[in-house]
C-alpha positions as CSV (number, residue, x, y, z in Angstrom):
1,M,9.9,33.0,-9.4
2,T,10.4,35.3,-12.4
3,A,13.0,35.2,-15.1
4,N,16.2,37.0,-14.5
5,N,17.8,39.8,-16.5
6,T,20.7,37.8,-18.1
7,G,18.8,36.9,-21.2
8,K,18.8,33.2,-20.3
9,G,15.6,31.3,-19.7
10,R,14.8,29.6,-16.4
11,I,15.7,26.1,-15.2
12,L,12.8,23.9,-14.1
13,L,13.8,21.6,-11.2
14,S,11.3,18.8,-10.8
15,L,11.9,16.1,-8.2
16,T,9.7,13.4,-6.8
17,G,10.8,11.7,-3.5
18,W,13.7,14.0,-3.0
19,S,13.8,17.3,-1.1
20,P,14.6,20.2,-3.5
21,D,16.3,22.3,-0.9
22,V,19.9,21.0,-1.3
23,W,19.5,21.0,-5.1
24,L,18.2,24.6,-5.1
25,D,21.1,25.6,-2.9
26,Q,23.7,24.0,-5.1
27,L,22.1,25.5,-8.2
28,A,22.2,29.0,-6.6
29,K,25.9,28.5,-5.8
30,T,26.9,27.1,-9.2
31,A,24.7,29.1,-11.5
32,P,24.0,32.6,-10.1
33,H,23.5,33.7,-13.6
34,R,20.4,31.5,-13.9
35,T,17.0,31.5,-12.3
36,V,15.5,28.2,-11.0
37,T,11.8,27.4,-10.5
38,L,10.1,24.3,-9.1
39,E,7.0,24.8,-11.2
40,P,6.3,26.4,-14.6
41,D,4.0,29.4,-14.5
42,S,1.7,27.5,-16.9
43,E,1.7,24.3,-18.9
44,A,3.1,26.3,-21.8
45,D,5.5,28.5,-19.9
46,P,7.8,30.1,-22.5
47,S,10.5,31.1,-19.9
48,I,11.7,27.5,-19.3
49,D,14.9,26.7,-21.2
50,Y,16.1,23.5,-19.4
51,A,14.5,20.9,-17.2
52,V,16.5,19.1,-14.5
53,V,14.5,16.1,-13.3
54,W,14.1,13.1,-11.1
55,K,10.8,11.3,-11.7
56,Q,9.1,14.3,-13.0
57,P,5.2,14.2,-13.1
58,P,3.9,12.9,-16.4
59,G,2.9,15.7,-18.8
60,L,4.9,18.4,-17.0
61,L,7.3,19.0,-19.9
62,S,5.2,18.2,-22.9
63,K,4.0,21.7,-23.8
64,L,7.0,23.9,-22.8
65,P,7.6,25.7,-26.1
66,N,11.2,26.8,-25.6
67,L,12.5,23.7,-23.7
68,K,16.0,23.0,-25.1
69,A,17.0,19.8,-23.2
70,I,16.1,17.5,-20.3
71,F,18.8,16.6,-17.8
72,S,18.4,13.4,-15.7
73,L,19.7,13.5,-12.1
74,G,20.2,9.8,-12.0
75,A,22.7,7.5,-13.7
76,G,19.7,5.8,-15.3
77,V,17.0,7.5,-17.4
78,D,14.1,5.0,-17.1
79,H,12.5,7.3,-14.6
80,V,12.3,10.0,-17.3
81,F,10.7,7.7,-19.8
82,V,7.8,6.8,-17.4
83,D,6.4,10.0,-18.9
84,T,5.1,8.9,-22.3
85,S,4.4,12.5,-23.4
86,L,8.0,13.7,-23.4
87,P,8.7,16.5,-25.9
88,N,11.1,15.9,-28.8
89,V,14.1,17.5,-27.2
90,P,17.5,16.0,-26.2
91,I,17.7,14.0,-23.0
92,V,21.1,14.1,-21.2
93,R,22.5,11.4,-18.9
94,V,24.4,12.6,-15.9
95,V,28.1,11.5,-16.1
96,S,30.1,12.5,-13.0
97,P,33.5,11.2,-11.9
98,N,32.2,11.2,-8.3
99,L,29.1,9.1,-9.1
100,T,31.3,6.7,-11.2
101,T,33.8,6.3,-8.4
102,R,31.1,5.7,-5.8
103,M,29.6,2.9,-7.9
104,S,33.0,1.3,-8.4
105,E,33.7,1.5,-4.6
106,Y,30.4,-0.3,-4.0
107,V,31.1,-3.0,-6.6
108,V,34.6,-3.6,-5.3
109,W,33.4,-3.7,-1.7
110,Q,30.7,-6.3,-2.4
111,V,32.9,-8.4,-4.7
112,L,35.6,-8.5,-2.1
113,D,33.1,-9.3,0.7
114,H,31.8,-12.4,-1.2
115,H,35.3,-13.4,-2.3
116,R,36.8,-13.1,1.2
117,Q,33.8,-14.9,2.8
118,G,32.6,-11.9,4.8
119,R,29.2,-13.3,5.5
120,L,30.7,-16.5,7.0
121,Y,33.1,-14.7,9.2
122,R,30.4,-12.4,10.5
123,A,28.3,-15.4,11.4
124,Q,31.3,-17.0,13.1
125,Q,31.9,-13.9,15.1
126,A,28.3,-13.8,16.3
127,A,28.6,-17.4,17.4
128,R,32.1,-16.9,18.9
129,I,33.6,-19.5,16.6
130,W,37.3,-19.4,15.8
131,D,37.8,-21.5,12.7
132,E,41.1,-21.0,10.7
133,D,40.4,-23.9,8.3
134,R,39.3,-21.9,5.3
135,N,40.4,-22.5,1.8
136,Q,40.8,-18.9,0.6
137,K,41.4,-18.5,-3.1
138,A,43.3,-15.6,-4.7
139,A,41.4,-12.9,-6.7
140,A,43.0,-14.3,-9.8
141,D,41.1,-17.5,-9.3
142,L,37.8,-15.8,-9.8
143,T,36.1,-14.2,-12.8
144,V,33.8,-11.3,-12.2
145,G,31.3,-10.9,-15.0
146,I,29.9,-7.4,-15.5
147,M,26.6,-7.0,-17.3
148,G,26.5,-3.5,-18.7
149,L,29.7,-1.9,-20.1
150,G,28.8,1.8,-20.1
151,E,30.7,4.4,-18.0
152,L,30.0,2.6,-14.7
153,G,30.7,-0.9,-16.0
154,R,34.0,0.1,-17.6
155,D,35.3,1.8,-14.5
156,A,34.3,-1.0,-12.2
157,A,36.1,-3.5,-14.6
158,A,39.3,-1.4,-14.4
159,K,39.2,-1.3,-10.6
160,L,38.5,-5.0,-10.3
161,R,41.4,-5.8,-12.7
162,M,43.7,-3.7,-10.4
163,M,42.7,-6.0,-7.5
164,G,43.7,-9.0,-9.6
165,F,40.4,-10.4,-10.6
166,Q,39.7,-11.9,-14.0
167,V,37.0,-9.8,-15.6
168,S,34.5,-10.6,-18.4
169,G,31.8,-8.3,-19.7
170,W,28.6,-8.3,-21.6
171,A,26.7,-5.6,-23.5
172,R,24.0,-5.2,-26.1
173,T,26.6,-4.2,-28.7
174,E,30.2,-5.2,-29.2
175,K,32.8,-3.6,-26.9
176,H,36.5,-3.7,-26.7
177,I,38.1,-3.1,-23.3
178,E,41.7,-3.8,-22.5
179,G,42.1,-6.8,-20.2
180,V,38.4,-7.7,-20.3
181,T,36.9,-10.6,-22.2
182,C,33.9,-9.0,-23.8
183,Y,30.7,-10.7,-25.1
184,A,27.8,-9.1,-26.9
185,G,24.2,-9.6,-27.7
186,S,22.1,-12.7,-27.4
187,D,24.7,-14.8,-29.1
188,G,27.3,-14.0,-26.5
189,L,25.1,-14.1,-23.4
190,G,25.4,-17.8,-22.7
191,A,29.2,-17.9,-22.8
192,F,29.4,-14.8,-20.7
193,L,27.1,-16.2,-18.0
194,A,29.1,-19.4,-17.9
195,S,32.3,-17.4,-17.3
196,A,31.2,-15.7,-14.1
197,D,31.9,-16.7,-10.5
198,I,30.4,-13.3,-9.5
199,L,27.9,-11.5,-11.7
200,V,27.7,-7.8,-11.3
201,V,24.7,-6.1,-13.0
202,L,25.0,-2.4,-14.1
203,L,22.5,-2.5,-17.0
204,P,20.1,0.2,-17.8
205,L,16.4,-0.6,-17.4
206,T,14.7,-0.9,-20.8
207,P,11.8,-3.0,-22.1
208,E,14.4,-5.5,-23.3
209,T,16.2,-5.8,-19.9
210,S,13.1,-5.8,-17.7
211,E,13.3,-8.8,-15.3
212,I,16.3,-10.1,-17.2
213,L,17.5,-11.5,-13.9
214,N,15.2,-14.4,-13.8
215,R,15.4,-18.2,-13.2
216,D,16.1,-18.9,-16.9
217,L,19.2,-16.7,-16.8
218,F,20.4,-18.1,-13.4
219,A,20.1,-21.6,-14.9
220,R,22.6,-20.6,-17.5
221,M,25.1,-19.6,-14.9
222,T,26.5,-23.1,-14.7
223,K,30.0,-22.4,-13.5
224,V,31.1,-24.3,-10.3
225,G,34.1,-22.5,-9.0
226,P,35.8,-21.2,-5.8
227,L,32.4,-19.9,-4.5
228,D,30.6,-23.1,-5.6
229,A,27.5,-21.6,-7.3
230,P,27.8,-18.1,-8.7
231,V,27.0,-14.9,-6.8
232,L,24.7,-12.1,-8.0
233,I,25.3,-8.4,-7.3
234,N,22.7,-6.0,-8.7
235,A,23.4,-2.3,-8.4
236,G,21.6,-1.3,-11.6
237,R,17.8,-1.1,-11.4
238,G,15.2,-3.0,-9.4
239,G,13.2,-3.6,-12.5
240,L,16.0,-5.8,-13.9
241,Q,15.3,-8.5,-11.4
242,N,12.5,-11.0,-10.6
243,E,12.8,-11.2,-6.9
244,A,10.8,-14.4,-6.5
245,D,13.1,-16.1,-9.0
246,I,16.1,-14.9,-7.1
247,L,14.8,-16.5,-3.9
248,T,14.1,-19.7,-5.8
249,A,17.6,-19.7,-7.3
250,L,19.1,-19.3,-3.9
251,D,17.1,-22.1,-2.4
252,Q,17.8,-24.4,-5.3
253,G,21.5,-23.7,-5.3
254,L,21.7,-22.0,-8.7
255,L,23.1,-19.0,-6.8
256,S,25.2,-19.2,-3.7
257,A,24.6,-15.6,-2.5
258,V,23.2,-12.2,-3.7
259,T,23.7,-8.5,-2.9
260,L,20.8,-6.3,-3.9
261,D,21.0,-2.5,-3.8
262,V,17.8,-2.0,-5.9
263,F,14.4,-3.5,-5.8
264,Q,11.2,-3.8,-7.8
265,Q,9.4,-1.8,-5.0
266,E,11.3,0.8,-3.0
267,P,11.5,1.1,-0.1
268,L,11.6,-2.7,0.1
269,A,8.3,-3.9,1.8
270,D,8.6,-4.9,5.5
271,D,7.2,-8.3,4.7
272,S,9.6,-9.1,1.9
273,P,11.4,-12.5,2.4
274,L,14.6,-10.9,1.1
275,W,15.1,-9.2,4.5
276,N,15.7,-12.4,6.4
277,H,17.2,-14.7,3.8
278,P,20.6,-15.9,5.1
279,K,22.2,-15.6,1.7
280,V,20.9,-12.1,0.9
281,T,22.8,-8.8,1.5
282,I,20.6,-5.7,1.2
283,T,21.6,-2.1,0.9
284,P,19.0,0.7,0.5
285,H,19.7,2.0,-3.1
286,A,22.9,3.5,-1.7
287,A,25.5,2.2,-4.2
288,A,26.0,5.6,-5.9
289,A,24.0,8.4,-4.5
290,S,23.3,11.4,-6.6
291,M,25.2,14.2,-4.8
292,P,24.2,17.8,-5.7
293,S,27.8,19.1,-5.2
294,S,29.1,16.7,-7.9
295,L,26.3,16.7,-10.4
296,I,25.1,20.3,-10.7
297,A,28.4,21.7,-12.0
298,P,28.6,19.5,-15.1
299,I,25.0,20.0,-15.8
300,I,25.3,23.8,-15.7
301,A,28.5,23.6,-17.8
302,Q,26.6,21.7,-20.5
303,M,23.8,24.3,-20.4
304,D,26.3,27.2,-20.8
305,A,28.1,25.4,-23.6
306,H,24.9,24.6,-25.4
307,D,23.8,28.3,-25.2
308,R,27.2,29.1,-26.9
309,G,26.3,26.8,-29.7
310,E,28.3,23.8,-28.6
311,P,26.7,20.3,-28.9
312,L,25.4,18.5,-25.8
313,V,27.2,15.3,-24.8
314,N,26.1,12.1,-23.0
315,L,22.9,12.1,-24.9
316,V,20.2,9.4,-24.5
317,D,19.3,7.3,-27.5
318,R,15.6,7.2,-27.4
319,K,15.4,4.1,-29.6
320,V,17.3,2.0,-27.0
321,G,16.2,3.9,-23.9
322,Y,19.6,4.9,-22.5
């Protein structure tokens, strides 16, 4: 593909594991004033202004002399940082109301399913058991703890509060969110974990958070409440969890149930014991899918604004990795 005649450089679209067709189609509809290419003409192609990526090949972006910014097509950016030769240009996180709403839908769905004993009732239906003797607590009797209080975590907290749940939250740095009991840093982690009947994890994946969901952390979740042992819901990143430790925690009663949308290896291996564990709910990295129709418009709007001299927003802090 050749550069267009608008005076704007080209967009490099680089995807691994996703078909580019729907993204190309959406880019053509949203940005007819720009030209998109799937590959640079050379490793130092001067026509590339912006890169839109999902798991781009390492080294692809390193020598593009006129690259102005890198846009991630996922809510997280750990896939971008796998490339250790990234050029020193801004990296932009995708922030989309559609993606945020989808994640909150998923979190509310799974919290309610555990709270209202969905797994038990499905098992009773399969066995044709009619048992009305259930001690169903109100939402206000449970505390949902959210690890990660960024855009996704804050929205999920607001939706859960609307449902009547008590909500606590934990982040690396101090946060203030109305109606949410917030904890921060290593000093606040223990009290936060002790507060949660249901632990929802929406953390970014960084070297500091890698396998943070391990047996030591589960042992600190000491609360015995309406669900007996706490429940874990991870819709963040698979690298946050040690799956062997999750299974051990379930078998030892440190956790009463888990929902996992993400895994250390994806797709999840056929022989993984998670598939058949009676206390595990699995979804296939489907909590908040990246939809071209909702993500491309804000990305193009940012590019156009940046070309007018306006600052980029939702920038990644390279020092912390998100």
